[in-house]
N, C-alpha and C positions, 0 to 999 in steps of 0.2 A: 233330552235334546243334545245333539252334538253336531260339530262342524265336519261335514264330509270332505270338503275341500274349500279353498277360498271362494267366498260368495255363495256357498251352498250349505244350508243348515237343515238338519233333519229333526222333525218332531217324532218322538218315539214313545208310544203308549200301548197299554193293554186295555181291551174292552171288558165288559162285565162277564163275558164268557171265557176270559183268559187268553184271547187271541191277540197277538202282537201286531201293531200297525206302525208304519212309518210313512211320513209325508214330507216332501221337499219344499223348502221356502228360500227366499232370497235374503232374508234378514233373520238374525237370531231372535229378535223380539217377536216377530210373527210366528216363528216356530215354537217358541216358549209359550206364547199365548194360546196357540192351538193345542199344544200338548196339555197345558193346565186345564183348559176347558173340557177336552175329551176325557181326561182323567177324572175330573169332578163329576161329569155325567155318568161315567162308568161306576164310580163309587156310589152315587145316588141310586143307580139301578140295582147294584149289589145289596145295598142297605134295604131297599124296598123288598127285594126277594127274601132277605133274611127275616124281616119283620113278618112277612106273609107265612113263611115256613114256621116261625116261632108260634104264630097264632094257631096254625093247624096242628102242631105237635106238642102243645102245652109247654111253651118256652119258660113258664114260671118255675119249673123244677130247678132245684139247686144243682149247679154243676159240680161234679166231683172229678178228682183226678187221682190216679194211683201212682205211688212212688215206685220206681224200679230200683231194686236193691243194687247198691254198688255203682250207680251212675255218676256220682260225684266223688272224685278222687280226693283224698285228704290233702290239706295244705302243708305238706312236709318240706322242711328245709327253708332256705332263704329265697326271697322274691326280689329279683333285681329290677330296678326301675331306671330306664334309660330315657333321658330327656334332651331332645334337640331344642336348644334355646334356653340358656341358663340365665334368664333375665328376672324380672320382678315376680312373675307368677311362679316360676320354678324354684327360686330361692325362698320365697315365702312359704311354699309347700314343704320343701325339705327342712327348712329351719323350724317350721311349725311341728312337723313330725318329731324332730329331735327334742323340741321343747316339751311336747306332750309325753314323750318317753321318759324325760327327766323329771316329770311332775311339775313343770313350771307353768303349764297352761292346760286348757281344756279343748277338746276337738269340736268346738262349736261350729255348726253348719254342716257337719258330716252325718249323713244318713247311716252309713255303715257303723259309726262309732256311738251315736247318740239316739238314732231312730229305733222305733219299735214296729212290729208287724202284728196286726190283730189276727188271731186264729179262731175259727168257729164263730158262734153267735156272740152278739154283744153281751149277752148274759153269762157267757162262759168265763169271762175274766182272764182270757189267755192273750197276753200281748208281750211276748219276749222281745228282747233287743234283737235287731237284725243280725248282729255279729254272733249272737248265741243261737240263732235259729238256723243259719246256714254256715258251713265251714269256711270262713274267710281266713286269709293270712292275718297275722297280728302285726301291729306296728313294729314290734321288735324283730320281725322277720325281714324288714325292708332294708335293702342296700341300694346305693345310688351311683349313677354316673351320668355324664351329659356331654353334649357337643356345643360349642359356641365360637363365634368369630372373634371374640375377645379372650385374652389369656387369664382374666381374673378367676381366682378360685371362688367357691360358693360364698365364703365370708366376705370377700372383697365385692363380689357382684351384689350381694344382699345389702351391703353398706352403701354402694352406689345407687341402688334402686330406691333407697330411702323409705321403704314401706314399714319396716319394723324398728322399734325403739332400740337405740344403740346399747342400752343396758342389758336388754335381752340378748342381742347379738354377741356381746362380749362373753356371756355365759356359754354361748354355743360355738364360740370361735374355734376351740380345739378340734371339734368335729367338722365344722363347715370348711375349715382351711384344708382338710385332707381331700376334698372333692374338687379336682381340677378338670378343666374342660378338655376334651379331645378335639382335635382339629375338625372343623365343620365343613360340610358341603355347602357352598354358598355361590349365588349368582347375582351380581349387582343389578342385572336386568329385571330381576323379580322383586328385589327390595332396594329401592333407589336411595332412600334417605339415610342409610347407615352403611358402614364398611368397617372391616377389621382385619387384623393380620393373621389370625389363627385359622387358616383356610387350607383345605386339602388341594393337592394338585394331581391331575391325572390326564392321560392322553384322551380319554373318552369318558362319557358319563357312566358307561358300564364299568370302567376302571374305578371311578369314584364309588359306585355301588359295591364293588368287591372290597374296597378299603373299609367301607362301613360294615360289611359282613365280617371282616377280620376284627374290627373293633368289638362287635357283638360277641364273637367267640372268645376274644381275649377277656372281656369283662366277665363273662360267665365263668371262665376258668379262674381268674384271679380273685373274684369276689366270693366264689364258692356257692353262687346262686344255683338253685335247682330249676328255677323258672324265671322268665323274663317278661317284661312289658315295655313297650315304647310309647311315650306320651309326648306328642308334639306340643311344645309350648313356645315355639318360634314365632317370628313375625308373620304378619299377613302378607302374602305374596300378591303380585299384580294379577289382575283379572285375566283369565283365559277361558276359552270354551273347549270342551273335549274335541279331540280330533280322531282320525283313524288310528293314530299311534296308541291311543288309550283303550282301544276296543278289545284287545286280546293280549295274552302273554307273549305270543310270537311277535306281534307287531310292536309291542312295547320294548322287548329286548332288542329288536332290530333298531328301533329309535334310540335306545341307549348307546348302542355301538356306533351309531352315526352322530351322536351328540345332538339329537333333534332339539331345537330351541323350545319346543312345546313341552319338554320334560322339565318340570320345576324341581328345585332341590328337595322339597318336602316329599315329592313322589319317589325320589331316589331313596330317601330314608324308609319310606313305606315299603318299597320293593325289597330292600335289603332285609328289613325286619320280617316280612312275610315269607321270604325265601328261607329264612332261618326258623320259621314256625313260631315267630313271636307276635302276639297280639298287638294291635296298633290303634291308638285313639288320637283323633285330630281335634285339638283345641282351638284351631283357627278356621276361618271360613274358606280356606283354600280347597280346591278339588281333592288333592292328595289321595285319599283312599275311596273317594266317591266316584269311582270309575269302574267300568266293566273289567278291566285287567286286574284291579285289586280285589274285586269280588271273586274273580276266578282263582287268584292265588290264595285268598283267604280260605275259600272252601277246600281247595286242593290240599293245603298244608295245615288245615284245621287251626288256623290262627285268627280268632275273632277280630272284627274291626268295628269302629263306631266313630261318629262325628256328626256335624261339624260345628265348631265355634262355641266355646263355653258360654252358657246362658247365665250372665251375672247381674248386670245392672238394669238398663232401660228395657231390654227385651224381656227380662224376667217380669217386670211390671206389666208389659203388654200381654204376656201369656197368663197373667192373673186377671187383668181388667177386661180384655176382649171376650173371654168366655162368659164373663158376667153380663156384658151387653147382649151377647147372643142368647144366653139363657133367658133373659127377660125381654128379648125381641125389641131392644132399643136400637134405633137406627144410628148410623155413623156417617157423617158427611166429611169429616177431615181429622187427620192426626198428624200434628207437626212435632217432630222430635229433633232436639239438638243436644250436643254434648260438648263439654270442654274437658280435655285430658292432657296431662303434661308429661307422662312417662315415655319410655321408648316406643310403646305401642302407639301413643298419640303422634309421635314424630314420624313413625313409619306411615301412619294413615294420612299424614299430610300430603303424601304423594297421591295424585288422582288415580293411578292404576291400582294401588293397594286399597284406596277408599272404595273403588268400584266393587272389589271383591267383598268388602265388609257390607256395603250398601245392599248388595244382592241378598246376603244372608239376613239382614234386618228387615228388608221390605217384604219378604215372603211370608212372614209370620201372620199378618192380619188376613191375607187372602185365604190361607189354609184354615185358619180358625173360623172365620166368618162365612166362608163358602158363598160368595156373591152369586154364583150360578144358581144356588138353591133359594137365596133370599135377595133377589135383585132390587126390590123396593127399599130394602133396609141397607144393603151394602154394595149395591151395583155401581155406585158413583162416588167412591171414596178418594179424596185427595190425601195421599200419604207421602210425607216428605221426611227424610232423615239427613241430618248434618252432623259432622264430627269436626271439631276445631282443636288444633294443637295449641295449648296454652301452658307453657313451661312452669309458671309459678304454682300451678295446681298439683304438679307431680302425679303420683298414683291416685290421688283423691279425685276421682272423676265426678263431675256434676252433670246430671241429665235432666233437661227440662222437656215436658210434654204438654202441649195444648191439644185438648181433645174436644171436638165439636160433635155432640150427639143430639138426637131428636127423639121425642116420645109421643105420647097419645095426641092424636090429631096433628102430628107433625111439629109440635112446639119445640123450639131449640133449647138446648142446655149446654153447659160447658164444664169440663173437669180440667184442672191444672195440677200437674205433678212436678215436684222439684226433689229429685233423689240425689242427695249428696253422699256418694258411696265410696268405698275403698275397693278399687277394682281387683287387686290381687288377693285381698282378704276374702272377697266373695269367691274367687276362683280356686284358691288353695284347697278347700274341702271338696270341691268338685273333682279336682285331680286325684285326691286320695280315694274317693269313692270309686272313680273309674278304674284306678289301678287295681283295687281289691275285687271289684265286680268283673272286670275283664279276666283277671286270674281265675275267678270262680267259673266263668264261662269256658275258659280253656280246659279246666278240670272236669267239666260236665259234658257227658257224652251227647246229651240232647241239644246242647247249644254250640259246641265248638265247631261243628261242621256247617252251621248255618251261614257263616260269613257275617253279614250285618247283624248287630245286636240291637234291634229296634227297641227292646225293652229298656235301653239306657237313654232313650230320647229325652228323658227328664232333665238331662244335664246340658242340652245343646240348643242353640238358637235355630239351627237349620238341620234337623235330624235326618240322618240317612235312612232310606228305605229301599226295598227292591224296586227295579224298574217297573213303572206303571202304577205303583202304590203311593198315594199322596201321604205326606208326613202328618203325624198328629202333633200339634203344637200346644194344645190345652194342658197347662201344667198339672191340673188335677187328674185328668185322664192319663197323662204320662205317669204320674205317681201310682195310680191304680194299676196300670199295666206292669210297672216295675214290681210292685209288691205281689201282684197275682202271679207273676213269673216265679218269684221265690216260693210262693205257696204251692204252685204247680210242681216245682222241682222236689218239694218235700212231701207231696201227696196229700196236702191239706185242701179243704174246700176253697174254691175261689169265692171272693167276696163280690157280690153283685149289688148289694144295698137294696135288694127287693123288699125284704123285711116282712113279707106276709106270714112267715112262720111264727112270728110273735103273736099273731092274732087268731091262730087256729083254735 
């Protein structure tokens, strides 16, 4: 869905035969509802066709894939990590990497460092670590830079964030103090609750983009990095709808030169990175790279993209529980979620515009998992409410409460209540690490780097990006299967379907 002009919103979807359709509406809500409904119907039709085809062609056979020699380039040299937004998440990630490199901590929560991938049958006993199965960069290869509106170096920013124990930070101070922020691209209209002095100046937004491109080239040269990744860890920007300016590179560059107000700072970072051939991951719910222009640039310059919004606390729980309800065909009448959070993210989200962006990201999860168009009696009338409250005493230790009203056999009601007292940046840091290493793998893999959107990394996001017309997969366990099957496919191993009939032949 995108805004064609003021008061005109276009629903944009693909049918089951791959034909693109557009329809005009007077409100964004009507356009979005129509687009979601048509997309769900198209998916249901495609799924029905696939099931019929599998039944006719013996779909129980084990799928196999052949590895193509030389399709994954080795991870040679340093990998530069560039981070817009050197706040709690970024400093927890960088400090954590250094602590692990020094043997002071373990990479708990990181699939790339601690996870395994099963190969072959359950009886084969082959489950190598992910980092031993595919050629990932090592933690010793990583070098860092970032942009921020405040002048604090990484040590000072980490101390101010209050996430990590000061005794650990003191041991990391010599390293963290060397990472100082570059001047940021910032627009107070998009993030209203904070402001800072370390901001770039330019005649136009295109001028700001060129300054970012200079920063990228400078970092690559001075750090000695052979490859780069950009990881957005900045604040949530105010909610906007896509416009004509976001539909093509030509239109976007024209809008940059005219300093179009619909070009958000995160989009300028994305444009600069993709123009330099650098992969980009979006850890916030902003549109950023979830736009036709960015997909066009990503494919053209073979710079993979993924997003949106790191899946850490409350939404992680939703993508675990909602699939369980659907699997057991338990109905859902309501899901009320509220959060208290006291870090900079909580302060930013206290602004209604920024909260609207986050709310859109959180609200879409249940609809896509539960598919109310397919199960109207169970999920056709859900009351879903999400609230986020800024509460400074809690700092980075977010608390998420969920009240879930479900119903079962004969319609009898039941309730589930969840109180998740989590550490937001502690959950986000290993996600950042995994995305850095997997995006670099995608860039070095001939089969992946030209795709644009890396849907196989949906596992890490609240609002996963997909090609136009394809609804996102939110089920955490399907996402993990997709990720690991992608790795198996790249290495020529059998895909795991969990059919299991071969054990009873």
